[in-house]
C-alpha positions as CSV (number, residue, x, y, z in Angstrom):
1,X,-39.7,12.8,56.3
2,X,-40.9,15.4,53.8
3,X,-43.1,18.3,54.7
4,X,-46.3,18.8,52.8
5,X,-44.4,20.4,49.9
6,X,-43.0,18.9,46.8
7,X,-39.5,20.3,47.1
8,X,-37.0,21.0,50.0
9,X,-34.9,24.1,49.7
10,X,-32.1,23.3,52.2
11,X,-30.0,26.3,53.4
12,X,-26.5,24.9,53.1
13,X,-24.8,25.5,56.4
14,X,-27.5,28.2,56.6
15,X,-27.5,31.1,54.1
16,X,-23.7,30.7,53.9
17,X,-23.2,32.9,50.8
18,X,-24.2,35.8,53.0
19,X,-23.3,34.9,56.6
20,X,-20.7,32.9,58.6
21,X,-21.5,29.2,57.8
22,X,-23.0,26.9,60.4
23,X,-23.9,29.7,62.8
24,X,-27.2,30.7,64.3
25,X,-27.3,33.9,62.3
26,X,-26.7,32.0,59.0
27,X,-29.5,29.6,59.8
28,X,-32.0,32.4,60.7
29,X,-31.1,34.2,57.5
30,X,-31.7,31.0,55.5
31,X,-35.2,30.8,56.8
32,X,-35.8,34.5,56.2
33,X,-34.7,33.9,52.6
34,X,-37.3,31.2,52.1
35,X,-35.6,27.9,53.0
36,X,-37.8,25.1,54.3
37,X,-34.9,22.9,55.1
38,X,-31.5,23.4,56.9
39,X,-28.4,21.4,56.2
40,X,-25.6,21.4,58.7
41,X,-22.6,19.3,59.9
42,X,-21.8,17.7,63.2
43,X,-18.5,16.9,64.8
44,X,-17.6,16.1,68.4
45,X,-15.5,18.3,70.6
46,X,-12.7,16.9,72.6
47,X,-15.1,16.4,75.5
48,X,-17.7,14.6,73.3
49,X,-20.2,17.5,72.7
50,X,-21.8,17.6,69.2
51,X,-21.0,21.0,67.6
52,X,-21.8,22.3,64.1
53,X,-18.7,22.7,62.0
54,X,-17.8,21.5,58.5
55,X,-14.0,21.5,57.9
56,X,-11.5,19.0,59.1
57,X,-9.5,21.9,60.5
58,X,-10.5,25.2,62.1
59,X,-8.2,27.4,60.1
60,X,-10.5,28.5,57.2
61,X,-13.5,29.4,59.2
62,X,-12.0,30.6,62.5
63,X,-8.3,31.3,61.9
64,X,-7.4,28.9,64.7
65,X,-5.0,26.0,64.5
66,X,-6.0,22.3,64.9
67,X,-9.4,20.6,64.6
68,X,-12.7,20.6,66.4
69,X,-11.7,17.4,68.3
70,X,-8.6,19.0,69.6
71,X,-10.5,21.4,71.8
72,X,-13.0,21.1,74.7
73,X,-16.3,22.9,74.2
74,X,-15.4,25.7,76.5
75,X,-12.5,26.7,74.1
76,X,-14.5,26.2,70.9
77,X,-17.2,28.5,72.3
78,X,-14.7,31.4,72.5
79,X,-13.8,31.1,68.8
80,X,-15.3,33.4,66.1
81,X,-16.6,32.0,62.8
82,X,-15.9,34.6,60.1
83,X,-17.1,35.0,56.5
84,X,-15.7,37.0,53.6
85,X,-19.3,37.9,52.8
86,X,-19.7,39.8,56.0
87,X,-16.3,40.2,57.8
88,X,-17.8,42.7,60.3
89,X,-20.3,40.2,61.6
90,X,-18.7,37.0,62.9
91,X,-20.6,34.5,65.0
92,X,-19.8,31.7,67.4
93,X,-19.6,27.9,66.8
94,X,-23.0,26.5,68.1
95,X,-23.6,23.2,69.6
96,X,-26.2,20.9,68.1
97,X,-28.2,21.5,71.3
98,X,-28.0,25.3,70.7
99,X,-29.2,24.8,67.2
100,X,-32.1,22.6,68.2
101,X,-33.2,25.0,70.9
102,X,-33.7,27.6,68.3
103,X,-35.0,25.6,65.3
104,X,-36.4,22.2,66.4
105,X,-40.0,23.5,66.7
106,X,-40.1,25.1,63.3
107,X,-41.7,23.7,60.2
108,X,-38.3,22.8,58.7
109,X,-36.7,19.6,57.5
110,X,-33.1,19.0,58.8
111,X,-30.3,17.3,57.0
112,X,-27.6,16.5,59.6
113,X,-24.3,15.4,58.0
114,X,-22.1,13.2,60.2
115,X,-18.5,14.3,59.7
116,X,-16.9,11.6,61.7
117,X,-17.6,8.0,62.8
118,X,-18.9,7.5,66.3
119,X,-20.9,10.7,66.5
120,X,-24.3,9.2,65.9
121,X,-25.2,8.2,69.4
122,X,-24.8,11.7,70.8
123,X,-26.7,13.1,67.8
124,X,-29.6,10.6,68.2
125,X,-29.9,11.4,71.9
126,X,-30.4,15.1,71.1
127,X,-32.7,14.5,68.1
128,X,-34.9,12.2,70.2
129,X,-34.9,14.7,73.1
130,X,-36.4,17.3,70.7
131,X,-38.8,14.8,69.0
132,X,-37.3,15.1,65.6
133,X,-38.1,11.8,64.1
134,X,-40.0,12.4,60.9
135,X,-38.3,15.6,60.0
136,X,-34.6,14.8,60.1
137,X,-32.3,12.8,57.8
138,X,-28.8,11.7,58.7
139,X,-26.3,12.0,55.8
140,X,-22.6,11.3,55.3
141,X,-20.0,10.8,52.6
142,X,-18.7,7.9,54.8
143,X,-20.7,4.8,54.1
144,X,-19.5,3.1,57.2
145,X,-20.8,6.1,59.3
146,X,-24.2,5.7,57.7
147,X,-24.2,1.9,58.3
148,X,-23.4,2.5,62.0
149,X,-26.2,5.1,62.3
150,X,-28.7,2.8,60.6
151,X,-27.8,0.0,63.0
152,X,-28.0,2.2,66.1
153,X,-31.3,3.9,65.2
154,X,-33.2,2.7,62.1
155,X,-36.1,5.1,62.8
156,X,-34.1,7.9,61.2
157,X,-33.8,8.0,57.4
158,X,-30.3,8.1,55.9
159,X,-28.9,9.8,52.8
160,X,-25.6,9.0,51.1
161,X,-23.5,11.9,49.8
162,X,-21.4,10.9,46.8
163,X,-20.2,12.2,43.4
164,X,-22.5,9.8,41.6
165,X,-24.2,6.4,41.9
166,X,-23.5,3.4,39.8
167,X,-25.0,0.0,40.1
168,X,-22.5,-1.1,42.8
169,X,-23.2,1.9,45.0
170,X,-27.0,1.5,44.5
171,X,-26.7,-2.2,45.5
172,X,-24.8,-1.3,48.7
173,X,-27.3,1.4,49.6
174,X,-30.3,-0.8,48.9
175,X,-28.8,-3.4,51.2
176,X,-28.6,-0.8,53.9
177,X,-32.2,0.3,53.4
178,X,-31.2,3.9,52.7
179,X,-33.8,6.4,51.6
180,X,-32.1,9.4,50.0
181,X,-29.4,9.6,47.3
182,X,-27.3,12.8,47.4
183,X,-25.3,13.1,44.1
184,X,-23.2,16.1,43.0
185,X,-25.3,18.4,41.0
186,X,-22.9,18.6,38.1
187,X,-23.3,14.8,37.5
188,X,-27.1,14.8,37.3
189,X,-29.2,14.0,34.3
190,X,-33.0,13.7,34.0
191,X,-32.6,10.0,33.1
192,X,-30.6,9.3,36.3
193,X,-33.0,11.1,38.5
194,X,-36.0,9.3,37.0
195,X,-34.3,5.9,37.4
196,X,-33.5,6.6,41.1
197,X,-37.1,7.7,41.7
198,X,-38.3,4.5,40.1
199,X,-36.2,2.6,42.6
200,X,-37.9,4.5,45.4
201,X,-35.2,7.0,46.4
202,X,-35.5,10.7,47.1
203,X,-32.8,12.7,45.3
204,X,-31.1,15.7,46.8
205,X,-28.4,17.5,44.9
206,X,-25.3,19.1,46.5
207,X,-22.4,21.1,45.2
208,X,-24.7,23.7,43.6
209,X,-22.0,26.3,42.9
210,X,-24.1,28.9,41.0
211,X,-27.5,29.7,39.7
212,X,-26.9,28.0,36.3
213,X,-26.2,24.7,38.0
214,X,-29.1,25.2,40.4
215,X,-31.5,25.6,37.5
216,X,-30.0,22.6,35.7
217,X,-30.5,20.5,38.8
218,X,-34.1,21.7,39.0
219,X,-34.7,20.7,35.4
220,X,-33.5,17.2,36.2
221,X,-36.4,16.7,38.6
222,X,-34.6,16.5,42.0
223,X,-36.7,16.5,45.2
224,X,-34.4,19.1,46.9
225,X,-31.0,20.6,47.0
226,X,-28.6,22.3,49.4
227,X,-27.7,25.8,48.4
228,X,-25.9,28.6,50.2
229,X,-28.2,31.1,48.4
230,X,-31.7,29.9,49.4
231,X,-33.2,33.2,48.3
232,X,-32.2,32.6,44.7
233,X,-33.6,29.0,44.8
234,X,-36.8,30.3,46.3
235,X,-37.3,32.8,43.5
236,X,-36.7,30.0,40.9
237,X,-39.2,27.8,42.5
238,X,-41.8,30.6,42.6
239,X,-41.2,31.1,38.9
240,X,-42.2,27.5,38.3
241,X,-45.6,27.8,40.1
């Protein structure tokens, strides 16, 4: 799944510190800032179309009431995603297909987070259409969603997002044949990461709130992390070479 590099700098919902999250402009900016991975979130519209949106409700990002699943795609397409970082430059909610049309042929690793159960079949259909086996990992906080995805299409690696991983969680994930552990950055230690590597897992940190925590996660030896400021991470990686 990895590129020919030792570390994946995942633009978290794109360069979401600077642009409206999970929009095409945010993803493009992330690549311009040096990301070699993109992390995004998938939910289904009311009419079953995979769209890229994070929250359970539309309010924070768009100002609209309800949830993604309450609206058909035609109505979601009319909504604007806004960001306090650039209030004068909103962008639209993209479908997963929109996203892949723009980015599938780029030398980028994709982390696709399943935000709801039952979305994996529609996601796999599009990933296969764009020949993305080998450069995409499916992730979720919901273990059952991961289990369903693994059963439906074991060719795609899976990553479990969680605050931390004890022996019980590791046993469950091992039984599922998972490939990537995704712990909260604040809970990392070098000893944990080394132990997880010894067990054969990749380790990707999330919840990287600032540069201090970013550098701490780097010092723990992770294989990648999701950040909404990929330019800062790129600079830190360049300093290490």
